N, C-alpha and C positions, 0 to 999 in steps of 0.2 A: 502494498500500498503507495511504502514511501517515495521520491524520487526513482526515477528509471537512474539504471546505472552506466555508469563511463563508455562511452565508444556501444550503446546500443547494448549494455547487459545488464542482467534482469533488474527489475527496481529493487530497490533497499527496502528493510520495515523500517514505518510508521511507528515513531514512538514518541508516546504520552501521558504527560507528567503532568500530573494534580497534587495541589497544593491544600493541604486542610489548612485551614486558619481554625486556632482556639475560638473559641466560642467565649460569649461574655458572662452566661452564667454555668453552664456548664461543660464538666472535664470527660472525654470519654476515654475509653477504655476498653477496646476492641469493640463489642457489640454493646458494653453496659456505656450510663451514665455515671458520671457522679456530680453529687449537690452539695454547697451547703443552704442550709435552712436555719435560720435564724426562726426560733419559738420561746415563746411568753416563758417567763419561767412557771405560773401557772398549769400552764400544760403540761410543763414539764415535773414538776410534781403531785397534780393530783390526774393526770393522763387528758385526752380528749383529742378529735381532730382537726387538724390543720391541713392547709389547703398546698398544695407541691404545684412548683409550675411545670407543664411538662413543656420539650422542644417542639411539639408540633401547637402551642403555642395556648393550649387547656392548660387545665388544671386538675387533679386527683385529691382526694382525700388521704390521707395519711391518719392512723391510731397512733399515737402514741401511748403506749406507754404507762399507768402509776411512777412516779419511781425515777423514772429515765434519767438517765447523766445527760451531760452537755460531753459531747464526745461520740457520743453511742449511733451507728449507724446502720438505721431501716431499709428494709429491701419495698423497692414495687416492682412485682415480678410482672412483667412484658413490656413495663414503659420504655424502655430504652431504645436503642435501635432497629432497624429492622438487619435478621442476620443472612447471613448468603445461604445458610441450612434451612431455612424457615423460619417460622416466628418472629420473637424480637429479644434486644439480652432485657437486663433490669436495670432501672432506677434506683443508684444508690443516691440516701438522702444523710446527709452528714448532720447531723444535729445540734445547733449552735446554744446556748441561753440566751436569748433577744435581754437584751440591756436600752431602756430609755435611758437618751441621752440629758432630757432635763424632765424629769419626774416633775409630775403636781405635788404643792403639797400634800393633797389626799395618798399617790400616793409615797411618798417617803413619808409620813407616818406610820403608814400601814409596816412598808417594812422595816420604819423601827422597831413597832412593837413585835416584829418579825425575830428584829434582831436580838433583842430579849428574853422570849422568850426560849431562845436555845445561847443567848452570852456568845452570842458572835463567832465561838468555837465549832472548828468542823466534827464532822464523827468521829467515833472511835474509829472503825475504820481505815478516816480519810487519814486522821494525824498518821496511826501504822504509815499509811504509804507515804506520809510526809515526812515519819522518823527512816524508812530503808531510803530514801531519795536521798536525805542528806549524810548517812550513813554510805551510798556510796559516791556521793561529792567527797565525802574525806578519803577516801580512798579504800 
């Protein structure tokens, strides 16, 4: 399919280069897509459904279980890219706790009450993690 060869020789090959530009929201991993998804603290603690954007421009509902930690990855099966083998890849939502830039006075009051309930200390499991991190950094 390429140009004719020199001195009437056979045509060469047609070479097509495809450049994939990064998407502003999704990161591709084969047929799977990854997405950083900010979720309100209340939904992470109490659980609930959150809207997730899809590459098609539509949205899907994701069920966030109660007690989900920031950094958790939840999978939406079949919501990734079409696969050459048929079907679709998955969409993996990496959950992050959303924190308002300018909390209202009511939000500040409620968060302060929450802080007083737990004295601002991480749970026992979290403290153990901090101790392990400190020990690994110390050598």
